N, C-alpha and C positions, 0 to 999 in steps of 0.2 A: 475381568469383566468390569465395565465402567458402571459406576453407581447410577441408579435410576434418578438420583437427584442432580446429576450432571446436566448442565445446560445443553439443549438439543439444537443442532444445526441441520436443517434440511439441505442436502447437496444433490443437485440435479445433473443429469448427463450433459457433457459438453455439447453434444449434438442438438440439444434443445435450443441453443443460443445461435443467433445470427450475427455475423460479423461483416461490417462494411468499412469503408474508408471515408475520411474527410480531409480538409486542408491540413498541411503539415503544421506541427507544433514545434517550433524551433526552440532548442535549448538556449538559455540566456548566456551560458558560459561555454567556452570551447575547451577548457582544461580544468582540472581540479584546482590548480593554483588560482585561476580566474574566479572560480566559485567561492573559494575561501576569502579572496580579496573582496568580493562583492558582499559576502556575509559580514565582513569586518565593517564595511561602510554602512550597511544597514543596521548593524548593532549600535554604531555610534549615533544613528538617527532615532532608532526605535527601541533599542534594548534587546533583550534575549529573543531570538527567533523561536517561534512556536510552529511546528509543522505536524500535519496529520496525514496518515496513510491508511489505505484500505486493504484488507485481506478478503479477496473475492474467491470463493470456493466453487469448484465444479468437480464432477467425477468422470473418470474413465476407467474401465476394467474394475469397477467397484472400489476404486481407491481415490482419496481426495487429491485434487490438483489445485494449485494456486495460480491465479492469473497475474502475470508479470509483464511489464512493458520493457521491451528490449530496444536499446539505443545503439546503433551501429551493430557490430558483430558480437560484442562480448558483454557490455554493461547492461544489467537488468535492475529494475526498480519497481517498487509497489506504486500503484497510482495514488496520487495525492500531491501535497505540496505545502507551501508556507501560508499560514493564516495572515490576514490583514490585522493590524493592531486593533485589539478589542473584539475581534470577530469570534462568534460562538464556534466551538470545535465541530459540532455536528453539522451546522449550516455551512461552515467552511469546507468540510470534507465533501459535502454534497456539491458545492460549487466546483471544487477541484475535480470530482468525478465527472461532472457534466462537461467540464472543459477538456478532460482527457479522453472520455469514452462515450459521451452521449452524442446522438445525432442532433444537428441544429435544425430541428423541425418540431412544431407543436403537435404533429401527428404521432410522434414517438416520445411522449413524456417519460423520462426515466423515473423509476420507482426505487430510489435508494433507501433501503431499510438499514440504517446504521445501528449496529448492535453495541456490545460492550467493548471497552478498551481492554486489550489483552496484553499490552506491553508499553512501557515508557522507557525511552532511551535519552541519555544526556550527552551533550558535547561540551566538555569542560573548557576547551580552548579552540582557537581557530585552526584546527587540525582535522584530519579525516576520522580519527579514532573516536568512537562513541562507547558509552557504558550503560548497562541496565540499572545503574544507580548513579547518584551524583557523588563523586569523591568528597570526603569530609572537609578537605582543605580548600575546596572550590566554593567561593561565596557568590561568584557571578558567572554561572554557566552561560555558554554562548548559544546553546540551542536545546530545546526540549522537543522530542519527537514522540508522538503517540500513535500506536497502531490499533485500529478498530476492526472488528469483524463486521462484514457487511452481508446481510442476508439477501441473497438474490431471489428474485421471483422465478417461477418455473420456466418462463420464457422472457428473454430480454434481447434487445437489439443494441449491439455495441458498434460505435463508429470510431475506428482507430485512425489517428493521424497518419498520413501516408509515409512519413519518415520514421515511423515506429512500427514495431511488431508486437502483437499481443500473444504471449506464450502461455500455455497451460503446463505447469511444471509439477510433477508428482511430489508428495511430501518426502518420499524416500530419496529423491534426488537432492532435495534441499537439505535434508538432515545432516548436520555436522560438516556441510560443504562450504566452509568459510572461504576457502581459496577462490571458489567460483562466484559465490553470492554475497560474501561479506557476513559479518556477525549478526546484523539485524535480521536479514532474510533467512539465514541458515538456522536460526534458533526458533523460527515460527512453529515447526513441528512440536517442539517441547511446549510452547505456549498454548497450542491447541489440544494438547493431550488430555486436558480436563473436560473437553467437550465430547458429547456423544454425537457422532455423525449418523444421520438418518439418510441412507443412500436411496433416493427416490428414483425408481426406474421410469423411463419415458412412457 
């Protein structure tokens, strides 16, 4: 039984949300090597990369699901991205969520309620591997990535770039599935275990 002092997250049915499309959002890099090379160039200009990503929760069959963006047939990622130098984390995440998932219309203003930071990951070198701590011998990490829980309203309209898919993936599918989702996404179920999910029916 989860303690009554645990933070509560209201989770609404996937069917409550409306999904449309918008113009494609092209990736800046065509390969992992290109991405790491660009990261190196940016590091030389701006220092350590700081990125923020959103954990958006919905429910199906009374079980929490996380919304992931799928690129191509296999690669999945959380919505978010790199902050501008000096940019506030909360405002930066809202900007990234609008860019990735909001419709470009004043009639549908998004209501992103950014909650607490649930995880911090570090990239010690210009490599793909990241750790949930900064190794003690690393004095100049190359990236710090923070994951925030985002409290969705009961109804939202999502506009997904045409070249991407938005998937609702159950926690049981993510758990310990490093091979499919990588270490950051596959450990989200553990990070969320201290929250109390309030499954709100439609």
